[in-house]
N, C-alpha and C positions, 0 to 999 in steps of 0.2 A: 660772331666778330662785329666790334664796333665800327660804324661808318664815321670815320674821322673826317669831316668836310668843312669847308668854309662856314656853311650856316651853323655847324655846332661850334665851331670857335667864336664866330660873332656872338651866339648865346652867352657863352662862359665868358667872354670879354664883358659884355652888358651887365651880366649878373654880379661879376666879381671885381670888375675894374671899370666901372662906369666912365672913368675920367678918360679912358682910351677908347670909348665905344665909337667915336665918330671917325676913327682911323681906318683906313683902307685894309682889307685882309685879302690876301691871295697866296696860292700854293708856292712853295719855293720851287725852283727848276729841277734841284735834286734833293729829294726829302730823305731817302735813306730807308732802311728796313726797320730799325728798332723804334725809331720815332717818326711821327708824321710832323713836318716843320712848315709854318706859314709866316710870310710877311705881315708885320703889323705896323703900318705905316711904313715910313722911310728908315727908322733907326731901330726897329725892335723886330724880334721874331718870337712866335709862339711855338713851343716844342711839347708834344703831347706822346708818351709811350704808346705803342701800338698794340701792346698785349701785357699781361701782368708779370711776364717774366722780365720786362724791361723797366718796372716801376722803381726798383731800388735805385736806378741811376739818377732819379730826380733828387732825392735828398742828398745824395753824394755830391752832385754837381753844385747844390745850393751851398754846401758846407765847404767844399774844398776849392772851387774855382775861383772864388774871390782872392783866397790865400795864394794859389798859385799865380794868378795874373800880376800880383804885386812884385813877384820874383822874376818874372820873364820879360824879355827885351821885345819879343813879338806879341802881339794882340791875340788873346784866345777867347773863346767862348765865355761869357760872364753873365751870370743870371741877374736880373733886376727885380724879379718878383715870383712868387710861388703861388699857383693856382691850387685850389682844392677840388676835391671830388664833387660831383653833382649828381642829381637824379639821373641825367644823361650820360655822364662820363664819370666812371667809377674810380678813378686814380688821381693823384696829384700830377701837376703838369707846371711847366716853366715858361716865363718870359724872359728872353735873353736879349741883350745888346746885339744889334745887327752889324756884322763884319763885312765890309766891302772887299771884293776880290773875285776873280774867276776860278772856277774848280781847276785844279792842275791837270794839264795834258802836255804831252811832248811838244805840241805845235806853239804853245804860248810862252814856254821858257825860254829865256834869251841865252842862256848857257848852262848845260846840264851839270857840267863840273862845278860851277859855281853854287847850283842848286843843291848839289850833293853836299858841298861844305856848308851852306845855310841850314840844311835840315839837320845834319849831324850836329851843328852847333847848337841848334835849338834843343835837341835831345840831350846833349851833353849838359845843357843849362838846366831842363827839366830834372835830370837825374841828380843834379846837384843841390835841389832843394830839400831841405830837412823833411825827411818822410817819416819820422816818429809820429806814431798815432794814426797814420795814414791806413786806407782800407786794404788789407792784405789780399793778395790775388786769391780768387775762389769762384765759387759758382756764380756770385754776383757780376763778376766780369769776365765770365766764361774761361777762367784761369789764365787770362793774359798776365804775364809776372810770375805764373806759377811754372810747374814742371809741364813740359811738352809730352811727358809721358802718360798725361791723362788721356791723350788722344792716340795711344800706342794700338789698340784694338781697332779703332777707326781706320788708322793709317795702314796696317797690315791688311785689313780687309780689302781697302781700295788697291793696294799693291797687288794683291791677288787677282783682283777683278781687271787690271790693266796690264797684267804681264805679257799679254798677246802684242800690246802695243809700244811698251817700254821695256828696257833691260831690268828684270826683276832683282837680279843680284846687285846692281848698282844702286837701284832705289833702296834696297834693304841695307846696303853698306852705309849710305848717306843718313838714313834714318837711324840705324844703329850708332852712329856717331854723334847723333844729335841727344840720344839717351845716355851716352857714355860719361857725361859731365854734368855738374850742378853748379848753381850760383852759390858760392860761399861766402860772399861778402854781405854786407848790412843791405837790407831791402831798398831799392830806389823807387822814384815815381815812374810809372809806365802808362803812356798814354792808351795803349791797348789796341788802337786801330789806326796806325800810321799808314794811310793809303790816300791815293789821288783825291777821292772824294772829300777828304777832310782837310785838304791843304790848299789855300787860298793863294792866288798869284795876281800881282800887280805890277804892272810895267816890266814884265818878264822875271820877276823875282818873288820868291816866297814872302808873303806879307801877313799871313796869319794862320793859326790852326785852330780847327774847330772839331765838335762832337767828341766830348770826353766822356761819354757814357760808359765806356768799360775801362775807366781809369782804376788804377790800383797801384800798390806797391809790391815790388819783388825784383824779379830777374828782368833786366832791361832787354834779354835777347829778341823777345816777340816784337819790339819796336823797330827792329832792323830787318824785318822780313822783306821790306821794299827794296832791298838791296837787288833782289831778283826779280822782282814783278815791275820795276821801272827803269832801273839804271843800266848803262851798258858796262862792258868790261872796265873802261878806264874809270867812270865816275862811280862804279861799285867800289873799286880799290880806294879812292878819295873817300867816300863815304865810310868805309871800314877804317881808314886811318884817323879821320876826324872823330870817330866814336871811341877809338883807342881800345878795341875789344880783342880780348885773347882768343886764342884758338877755339877754346872750349865754348866761350859764348857766341862765337862766330858759326860754329857747328850747329849750336841749338837754335840760333837765328834761321839758318837754313833749314833746319827741321820743321821750324813753324811756317816757313814759306812753302815747303814741300807738302806739308799736312793739308794746307789750305788748297793748294793747286790739286792735290790728288783726290781730295773728297769732291772737289768742284768738277772735275773732269769726270770722275766716276758717276757723279750724280746727274751729268747733263750730257754725256756722250751720245746718248740714244735719244735725247728729247730737245736740246737746244745747241745748235751747230755754232752760234756765235761765242756762247759762254764757253763751251767746250773746246773751241779753237784757242781762245785765250790762255785757258788753264794748260792745254797742250803745250804751248809755246814756253809758258813758264817752267812746266817740267823739264823741257829740253834745254833751257837756260840753266836751270839748276844743275842738271846732269853734266852739261859742258863745261860749266864753271868748275864743278867739283873735280872733274878729270884733269882740267888744265892745272889746277891746284895740285892735284897728286902728282902729276909728271914734274912739276916744278920742284915739289919736295924730294922726289926720287932723285932728280939730277942734282940737286944740292948735297944730297946725303953721299953720293958718289964723288964729290969733289974734295 
């Protein structure tokens, strides 16, 4: 495994971009897993894939992010230069424009309902951009925008392993609904990882969206998974309304959220209490929300 640190980045900058070699380099507060990210001076960042499976992200971002940024009202990650492989570091890498803002937490947003509206509006804007020629969902972006059925075996294995903690039949029912429909419209742009770590906040409001490494085009359902991982009941309904999702797409979105929470809980329940507790909480939110929707539908059917 390559040790990606400040010294390595400094040498890469000195060799390939000497005009910036006098700028300070330091790790960012939250770097992520797919890439290692560093401040380069005050206005740029350096982003290096952490292993070979994430390398295709570099070329994809170089090609598509400038195009997308021209068509979005919020700032997004934008590449300024592309670094080449070297003797020390074997893959391409990027220098991006630095975007100001704090990583999203519940504590720093001024109004969760307004945030739900703003995030939904951004996603609708993204989905409205011409996606012809865009990278179809697949292995390169871990199938975000593709069919959640690719994770069917993994999800059922996790459900079997957690059935002593959660209602197995309800989990299978929710998962089955996620598999029952497909995106039949034209492919749209999908960020692929709409999560708090990739959403920046300034003055209590959404101000930028970053980390488009698993960008693709396809089914927008996966970008709505945050409905169950961040929002409360009321803001979740607002988010859904702004996204204007039909029930099938909403069911698939819930399936994406359930898959991630299941494999996270199953993978950490015996080793990391903090991560396990977070995913345990998400699974319960998904179940409770689903049952509440089911009761509402049954009551409406009786009227």
